[in-house]
Phi, psi and omega in degrees: 000136181286152172286154167255132185249155173221136174245113183234176180148180183289162176301145178072017181267000176090026182298314184297318180298315179293320180300316179295320179299317179291317180298320179295320184286327190236027174056058185249167174230139186262133173250118181298133178235040179236122189295330185273337179285356174291337191269133173287155174072358171256102187246302187300314186277357182256345178055042175292146175289122179302148183305320183291345179259002180277355174055035177082359180284125178298134176241132182244156178061040171238136179059046181252352185235148167285154183303337182269351184284149177257139184216114185268171175298328176294318177300315180299313183301320180295311182293316182294321179297320177297318180293317178302313180298319180294311181298316181297322181292337178270007177077017179254167182271119175276128187227109177275129184226124177160175185246008179274092185299326181294327176296314180297319179295320179297331178284320181282324183231085186310141182281157177288158178299138181225156179295154178296157182298130174268103187295326179292318178295317179298319180297321179296317180292322177296323179296318178297316181298321181291328180277329180252250174191178181297324181296327178297315177297322181295322177296323176297317178297321180298327178286321185273322185218074185299327180298316180288322182300329180291341182266357186237135176296141178301338180269354183272082185294329183293309180290325177298316179299315181297320179295321177293318177302314182298317181296313183293331180278329187242340187062028177237157178283131178296320181297320182288328181282345183295342182290344180264097185232146171291167178289145178291159178298153186298332183275358185299330178290344178265003182280122177248123186250128173252134179242127177278131179227080179287164176304135188301315182297318179293322179297315181296322178294322178293321177298317179299315181293318180296317179300314179299318180297319182293322176294321179291336181275003176102031181298318180296318179299322179300314180294319177301316180296321179296316179297318181294334180277357177109000177289121183287156179299336182273005183304144181307318185297332182285358176283352183287156179304142180090307180299321179297319181290323179294321176299320177298319179296314181294334177279355179086011183278330179221159178281169178297318179295323176294321178299318178298309184295317181292323177297313179300318178295315180302316183290323175299316178296321178297317179299321178296318178294324177299315180299318178297317180301310185290334174297332183273348182283146183278156169054056176249149171253126185270137173241109190274073179172190180269148182290344176264006175280122182306324180295315179295318178301315180296318177301316181295317181297319178296316182293319178296319177301318178299315181297314182292324178294317178297320180296322181290329181273350182287000000 
């Protein structure tokens, strides 16, 4: 039986480049595991690989949602599991690529049933977050559900919001309910995860350069066009890093230079949280560098070849 592969790591670590290299070498298809690349019409700020640079490698779960649509980790796990089974059944290599660790965990360890998203409740919590900050929401969660709050970083507004939504909808602790989970997919035992861990200083410098490049490429204009087309400021897609700061700038709350600086800082902090998250995940193979580094690519290709060869001989 073939392995199922995943390439994860912090933003700007070269995951997409490495994923395409592996897919080309081993007849693979890529399943996006990045929550913001799901959205159509968000281009500049999502850093999607342009179609002409995908080198013919099929990419799945990219540009499948309107900016206003809601898509949960459970939704992702369901869609991704179907794709993995389909790709695997055709004798090709299924390759998950992205930095949304919660998506990968939901796929490996299916989540318990939860109530559907209450959009009005989410909007109220987002309004509080925009007026205060993520730490304010986290303090609220600590009062209502201390067990869950201990598992979430005070800066992780997305998971904090979801935990608060769950509590207000069910009056139960999210952490306590997590013990009730469906069985993982049968192929989960064949999932091999590689995590890119480049040097921290170099990663932060790359994030700074990428942020500057995205602003220079018309990121603000992209957000303006989305708003003018009717996408509301509260749209799910606008919760992504950078988009929130640009909305603040367009509202006159911060200057353009402040939006640039705050976005770069936000993304650096996010990258740090991603590294911490993946350190806690089980059964990972670490690649200490960037995915576009030829040396790292060669190491990964050799290791994947070993895994696939062993699987075929088993």
